[in-house]
C-alpha positions in Angstrom: -33.7 46.9 19.5 -31.8 48.2 22.5 -32.3 46.8 26.0 -30.2 48.4 28.7 -30.4 47.5 32.4 -28.4 49.5 34.9 -28.6 48.9 38.6 -26.6 49.2 41.8 -26.4 50.9 45.2 -24.3 52.5 47.8 -23.8 52.1 51.5 -21.7 54.0 54.0 -21.5 55.2 57.5 -19.6 55.1 60.8 -18.1 51.9 62.2 -16.7 53.7 65.3 -18.3 57.1 66.0 -16.2 60.0 64.8 -13.2 57.7 64.2 -13.8 55.0 61.6 -16.0 55.2 58.5 -16.8 52.9 55.6 -18.3 53.4 52.1 -19.1 50.9 49.4 -20.9 50.9 46.1 -21.8 48.5 43.3 -23.0 49.2 39.8 -23.9 46.8 37.1 -24.9 47.4 33.5 -26.2 44.9 31.0 -26.7 45.9 27.4 -28.4 43.8 24.8 -28.6 45.3 21.4 -29.4 44.3 17.8 -27.7 46.9 15.7 -29.4 48.8 12.9 -29.2 47.2 9.6 -25.7 46.8 8.3 -24.7 45.9 4.8 -21.9 44.2 2.9 -21.0 43.2 -0.6 -20.6 39.5 -0.9 -19.5 37.2 -3.8 -22.2 36.5 -6.3 -23.1 32.9 -7.1 -21.0 33.0 -10.2 -18.0 34.3 -8.3 -18.4 31.5 -5.8 -18.0 29.1 -8.7 -14.9 31.0 -10.0 -16.7 32.8 -12.8 -15.5 36.3 -13.1 -16.4 36.7 -16.8 -18.4 39.8 -15.9 -15.2 41.6 -15.0 -13.7 43.7 -17.8 -10.1 43.5 -16.4 -8.3 40.2 -16.8 -7.7 38.2 -13.7 -4.1 36.9 -13.6 -2.9 33.6 -12.4 -0.6 34.4 -9.4 1.6 31.4 -10.3 2.1 31.9 -14.0 1.2 35.6 -14.3 -1.0 34.7 -17.3 -4.7 35.6 -17.5 -7.2 32.9 -16.6 -9.1 31.8 -19.7 -12.4 33.7 -19.9 -11.7 35.1 -16.4 -12.7 31.7 -15.0 -10.7 30.5 -11.9 -10.9 26.7 -11.5 -12.3 25.7 -8.1 -9.3 23.5 -7.7 -7.2 26.7 -7.5 -9.2 28.1 -4.6 -7.1 28.3 -1.5 -8.2 25.6 1.0 -8.9 28.2 3.7 -11.0 30.3 1.3 -12.9 27.1 0.2 -13.7 26.5 3.9 -14.7 30.1 4.7 -16.8 30.8 1.6 -19.8 28.7 2.7 -19.9 30.9 5.9 -20.4 34.0 3.9 -24.1 34.5 3.1 -25.2 34.7 -0.5 -27.5 37.1 -2.2 -29.5 37.4 -5.4 -29.3 41.2 -5.4 -27.9 42.6 -8.7 -25.4 44.7 -6.7 -24.3 41.7 -4.6 -25.2 43.6 -1.4 -26.7 41.9 1.6 -28.4 43.5 4.6 -28.1 42.0 8.1 -28.5 42.8 11.8 -25.7 42.1 14.2 -26.4 41.5 17.9 -24.2 43.0 20.6 -24.1 41.8 24.2 -22.1 43.9 26.7 -21.9 44.2 30.4 -20.0 46.1 33.1 -19.6 45.6 36.8 -18.1 48.1 39.1 -17.3 47.8 42.8 -15.8 50.5 45.1 -14.9 50.2 48.8 -13.3 52.7 51.0 -12.4 53.0 54.7 -11.4 56.2 56.6 -9.9 56.4 60.1 -9.1 59.7 61.8 -7.8 60.9 65.2 -6.9 64.4 66.3 -3.5 64.4 64.4 -3.8 61.5 62.0 -6.0 60.6 59.0 -5.8 57.3 57.2 -7.8 56.0 54.3 -7.7 53.1 51.9 -9.8 52.4 48.8 -10.2 49.7 46.3 -11.9 49.9 42.9 -12.8 47.0 40.6 -14.3 47.3 37.1 -14.9 44.6 34.5 -16.3 45.4 31.1 -17.1 42.6 28.7 -18.3 42.2 25.1 -19.4 38.6 24.5 -18.6 37.1 21.2 -21.6 37.0 18.9 -20.4 34.1 16.7 -21.7 31.0 18.5 -22.1 29.0 15.3 -19.9 28.8 12.2 -22.6 29.8 9.8 -22.4 33.5 9.3 -19.0 35.4 9.2 -20.7 38.8 8.7 -22.1 38.6 12.3 -18.9 37.4 13.9 -17.1 39.5 16.5 -14.2 38.3 18.7 -15.4 39.7 22.0 -13.2 40.8 24.8 -12.9 41.4 28.5 -11.4 44.5 30.1 -10.4 44.5 33.7 -9.4 47.5 35.8 -8.4 47.4 39.4 -7.1 50.2 41.5 -5.9 50.5 45.1 -4.9 53.7 47.0 -4.0 54.4 50.6 -3.0 57.6 52.4 -1.7 58.5 55.8 -1.6 62.2 56.8 -0.1 63.2 60.1 -0.1 66.7 61.6 3.0 67.3 63.7 2.3 71.0 64.4 0.1 73.8 62.9 2.9 74.4 60.3 4.2 70.8 59.7 2.2 68.2 57.9 3.4 64.8 56.6 1.4 63.0 54.0 2.3 59.6 52.5 0.3 58.1 49.7 0.6 54.9 47.7 -1.5 53.8 44.7 -1.6 50.9 42.4 -3.6 50.4 39.2 -3.9 47.4 36.9 -5.5 47.1 33.5 -5.9 43.9 31.5 -7.6 43.1 28.3 -8.5 39.6 27.3 -9.6 38.5 23.9 
């Protein structure tokens, strides 16, 4: 199910007639989505107990290099991190060990733009500022299902530009422009 809300507005006009003008805009986007069905192959109940006897290839002990007897790995040999993470992987009774699940995604973006223009007979000056923040919120709020986990991140973009153009004569024009842009990503 997809739910997208996009909203915003603009406003602009003169501050001083025929001399000073402003313009501003805002746009927001909120996206809530539950993705289509995804699938993954997860360990069977036997594999969770260390029983890999259904495998035709011998499983070797990484310490000794010898095969485990009957392709059975003792639970005491499971790495502590694996032992902690395994309960967070859903189990299935499907013969192919496949599980189907849906993964929610929450995203949003905000954009703001502002600009000011000033002009006289020989001079034109403008300045503008743009701000955009895009975020994907982490889905994993509980420690119960690693398949639905995402890290989430925030992306920030800011930009500033200013220009001054001056006409000395019909054949001589000077234009000075400065711009700055900043991009940051936060996990």
